[in-house]
N, C-alpha and C positions, 0 to 999 in steps of 0.2 A: 624676192624673199620667199622661201618655202615655209608655209604655215599649214600644218595638217591637223590642228586641234584647237578649238575655241569654245569657251563657255559663255553663254549669253542669256539674259532674261528677256523673254518675249511676252507681249501682251496684246491680245486682239483688241480692236477698237470697241468702245462701249456703244450700245445702241442709242439712237436718238430718243428723246422723250415724246410720249404721246401728248396730244393737245386736248384741252377742254374748251369747247366752243359750241355755240348754238346758232342755228339758222334763224335770223331775224330779218325777214323781208316783208315789205308792206302787203303784198298780195299772196303770201304763203302762210296759210293757217296751220298752226301746230308744227312749226318748223323743225323742232327737235334738235338732237345733238348733231354737231357738225365738225367735230375735232378729229383730225387724221392721225394715223400711226407714225411713229418715228422710223427712221431708216436703220438698216443693219450697219454695224461697225465693220471696220476692215478685218479681213482674215490676214494672217501672216503666212505666206506661201514660200516654200523652198522649191526651186526649179533648177533642173540640170542645165548647165551651159557647157557644151563640149569644148569651148575655147578656153576654159579655166583649168588650171592644174594646181591651184593652191587656195587656201582660205584666207589669204592675206587681207582681203577687203572686209572681212568680219573681225579682224584682229582687235580693232579699237572700238568696236561697237558693243558696249556692255549692256545696253538696253535697246530693244526695238519695240516701239509701241505703235499700234494701229490708230487710224483716224476714227473719230466719233461719227456715227450716223447723224444725218440731219434730223432735227426735231420735226414732228408733225405740225401742221398748220390748220387754221380755220378753213371753212368752206370745203371740208373733207380732203384737204391736201395731205398726202402722205410724204414723209421726209425721204430724201434721196439716200440710197445706200452709199456708204463710203467705199472708195476703190480699194481693192486688195493691195497689200504691200508684197511685192514679189522680190525675193532675194535669190540671186543666182549663185549656184554652187557647182563645184566640179563633179564629174561622173565618178561614182564610187563613194559618195558622201553618206555617212550614217548619222542619224540623229537619236540621241538618248535623252529620256526624261531623267534629270538628275535627282528629282525628289523621290522616285521609286526605282531608279536604275532599270527602266524598261526601254528597249529599243522601239522607237515609234516610226522609224522610216529607214529604209535602205534604198538609196537612189542609185541603182546599178544599171539602169537602162537610159538610153539617150533622151527619151521623151518624158522621163519620170518627173513628177512634181507632187507635192503633198502639202496639205494644209496642216501646219504645226499647231497653231492656236486659232480658234474661230472667233470672229467678232460677235458681240452680243446682239440679240435681235432687238428691233425697235420696240419701245413701249407702245401699248395700245392706247389710242385716243378714245374719247367718250362715246364715239359712234359705235365702237366695238362692244360697249357694255350695255347697250340699250336692250331692254326686254319688255315683254308685255306688262310685267308688274312694275317696271321702272323705265318708262319710255324716255325720260330726260335725265340720265345719270350725270352727276357732277363728279366724275371720277376718271382718272387716266393714270397710266403707268409711266414711271421713268424707264429709260432704256436699260436692257440687261447688261451687266458688266461683261466685258470680253474675257475670254479664257486667258490664263497666264501660266507660264511654266519657266522653270530654270532648265535649260537644255545644254547638252554638249554636242557640238557639231564636229564630226571627226571624218577625216579623209582616209580611206583605205584604197590605195591605188588599184586600178583595174589593169592587171598585166597577165599574160598567159604563162610566161616563164620568169621565175625569180632566181637571180644569181646570188647565191649566199656563200659566205666563206669568211675566214679571218681577214684582217687588214693586210693589204699589199700582196694578195695572192693573184691579182691580175683581172679582177672583175671589170673595172673601168676600161682597161685595155681591150678586153673581149668585146664589150658593148660598142666601143668606138670602132672596132674592126668589122662587126657584123651588121651595124646600122649606121644611121646618120647622126646618132647622138654624139655630143662632144663634151664628155665629162672631164673634170680636172684630173690629170695624171701626174704623179710625182713619186719619188722614192722615199716617202715617209708615210706613217700611219694616218688614217682618217683624212685623206685628201678628199674623199667623198663625204660631204656633210649633208647631203639630201639625196633621195632616190632619183635616179635618172631613168627615163623611159626611152626606148628606141623601137622602131618598127623594123622587123627583119623580113626580107623578101626571100622566099625559097623557090624551088622549082614548081612548075604547074600552077603558077600564080598564087601559091599558098603564102600567107603572111601571118606573122604573130608579133605580139608586143612583148618585149623583154624588159625587165626591171633590174637595174644594178643597184643593190641595196648597200648602204654603208657597212663597213666591216664589223663583224660580230666578234666579241671576245668572251672569255669565260665570265659568267655572271651577267651577261647582257640582258637576260630576261628579268633580272632583279635590279637593273638600272646601271650596270657597269658600262662604261664607254658610251656609245650612241645607240646600242641595240634596243633598249627599251622603247625608244622613240620610233624605231623603224621596223621592228619585228612584225607589227600589225599589218604592214604592207604586203607581207608574204601570204596572209590569210586568203586573199582572193586569187592567188596564182593557181593555175591548173597543174603546173609542173615545177618542181624544185631542182635546180641544177647546182650541185655542190662544186664549187671551184676550189681545187686543191693544188697547193704549191708542191709539185713532185720533185722540184730541184732542191728542196730543203734550203732555200736561199737564206733563211734566218735560223738555220740549224734546228728547225722543228721537225718532229716526226709527222709525216702526212696522215698516218692513221689516227694519231692522237688529235690532230687538227679536226679530222672528220668526226670523231667521237665528241669533241667539244661542241661542235655545231649541232649535232644530233641532240645532245643533252639540253642545249639552250632552246631548240625548237620544241622539244617535248615539254620543257618547263613552262614555256609560254603558252602552248596550245597543243595538246596531244594529237589533235586531229590533223596537224600539219604532217605528221609522219605517215598518214594514210595516202597522201598525194603521191603520184608517180615521181620517182627521183632518178637522177642520172649523175654520174661522176664526170666532171670535166678536169682531166689531169693536165694541168697547165705547166708551162716552163719545161717542156720535154726537151728543150735544146740545151739544158744545163747538164754537167757531167754525171751527177748522181741520179738523174731522173729515172733511167731505165731500171736500175737496181731497186730504187724506192717503189716504183710502180709494181714490180714483180712481188715484193713483200706485201704491198697494199692489196693487190688483186686476190691474194690468197685468203684475205680476211673479209673481203667485201663482196657480196653477191648482188651487184648492180651493174647496169651497162656502163662501160668506161670508155671515154673518148680521149685519145692522146692528142694534145694540141700544143702549139707554141703561139700564143696570141701575138707576141711581138714580131714573130716571123711569118704570121698568118698561115700556118700549116695546120691541117686537120680541121679547119673551121667549116668547110663545105659539108663534110660528113656529119658533123655535129648539127648544123642547121637543118639538114634534111631530116635527121632523126627527130629533132625537137618539133619540127613542123608536123610530122606524122603523129607524134605523141599528143600534141595539143589538139589536133583534129579528132583524135579518138577519145578524148576526155573532155566532154562538154563542161561549161562553167556551171557550178552548183551554187545556190544561194548561201550566203553566210548564215542566215537565220531562218531555220525551218518554221519556227513559230512566230514569225514577224507580226508584231501588233501595230495596228494603225489607230489613229485617233478616231473615236466614235463620239461625236458631239450630239448631245440630246438637249432639246429645248426644255427650259424649266416648266414644270407643271405644278400649278399651285395646289392641286388636290392630292399631291404625292406626299406620303408620309416619309419623313427623313430623320436621320440621326441628328441628335443635338446633345449638348452637354451643359448642365446647369451647376453653378457653384456660387458660394457667397463670399464676398470680399468687402470688408469695411462697411458692413450693413447694406450692401447692394447686391442684388441677385444678378449674376452675369450669365448670359446665355450665349453659347458659341455653337456654330454649326454652319456648314457651307450654304445650305438651302435657306435656313432662316435668315442668314446674313444677306443673301441675295434678295429675299423677300423685302427686307428693310430698304435695301438700295433701290429697289424698283417701285416702292410705294411712295406716292406723292401725298404727303401728309397735310397739304394745304386745304383740303376739304373734309368736312365731317364724314361724308360717305366713305372716303378712303380710309379714315381712321377706324370706322365701324367694320369695314371689310377686313382690315388688318387684324382686328380683334377676333373676327370669325376664323380667320386662317390659323391664328395661334391656338385656338381651342380645337380646331380640326386636327392640327398636328400633335395634339396632346400636351402642349406646353403648359397650359393652365392647370391641368390635372397633375403634372409632374411638380409644378411649383407648390401646389397644395400638399402633395405627399411629402415634400421636403420641409414643410413647416412655414411657408410664406403666409403672411398675414396681410389683410387689406391695408393699403397705404404704404406697404414696402416698396422701395424703389427697385425697378428692374431695368437693366441696361443691355441693349444689343448694339454692338458697335458704338456709335456716338448717340444713338437714339435712346432716350430714357422715358419711362412712364411708370405710373403707380399701379401696383397689383390690386385687382378687385376680384371678388368672387361672384 
């Protein structure tokens, strides 16, 4: 089954919790804190596998979650990092963050891999909080929550030449004659329900990959027929080959067919029209082909190759020309401003945005960093609670509550954690 687009929720593994422990040995004076740090959670990694040509393995995975890092232990033992979860995808896979519509990865090289979401760092144990002023702290952090995203994983085939045209113009027959590809061929529309790839060998050991794309019709870029699903696969091609039925087998005007395809390419992505283009005048064995080609060539200023795919005439000259054209036009990246994930570890002294509002006599505080602080605070010790209060004041939350009219004793809530406001 050919699947070229999947939406999935991904979450990196949470970090393991830090440990509160003390060194208590008979002959060790002033043993001090001995709690280790937690381990890092799993990263979610997408990696290219050249043996794949579809995203079918991701089709039924609505959620992918990483493993949690191991908790820290006593005797200074740090928790083990969780193993990364590696998801194999085909060459040509693009990953988009659905929450902000930003492309975060374009896996267009055979060894490409990218961390889509990072696992959270492990929480620090009480060994990490020891200072000269507090040599025996009773404080440790919970693990940092892993990153999470809603992503779209999309396959845009890597092909050098894209065969485009209306249904039943002979694209599948052409690719079956010039390569080892075996597409379905029949005398009705939309026999090709998925793109077919074939490797074409030319002279001088030159070779290129050609894609036979399902037939386009008027309105394809807006969802008519199958075009809206497969037009995206033309974006990576270096050369566009327009396959035109010069025999008017279905009583269509070849020039009007060509204009229809141009309009759909432009509507989908204007940059497609800047690619090198060639006309493949097919079905030249039919009675009206020569006359139609003469009229067509008077209106179109592109290289034209006369062929009969069914009779295998004219194919050699076409292959040689396409091989040279591909060689002279290197592959260009789809996204010039490709953005990649830039994970930064949480810093407690960083001032962050937050939002405060009142609901049913409770002050609600929302904000990514303050919520992360709550998740990473172990409230089982007084020292941790005091430290949490210091962080709130440093972030300006106490001041903001005062400005909004909060009074001592008012209830404040951050996620599921509630406490009373004090001045």
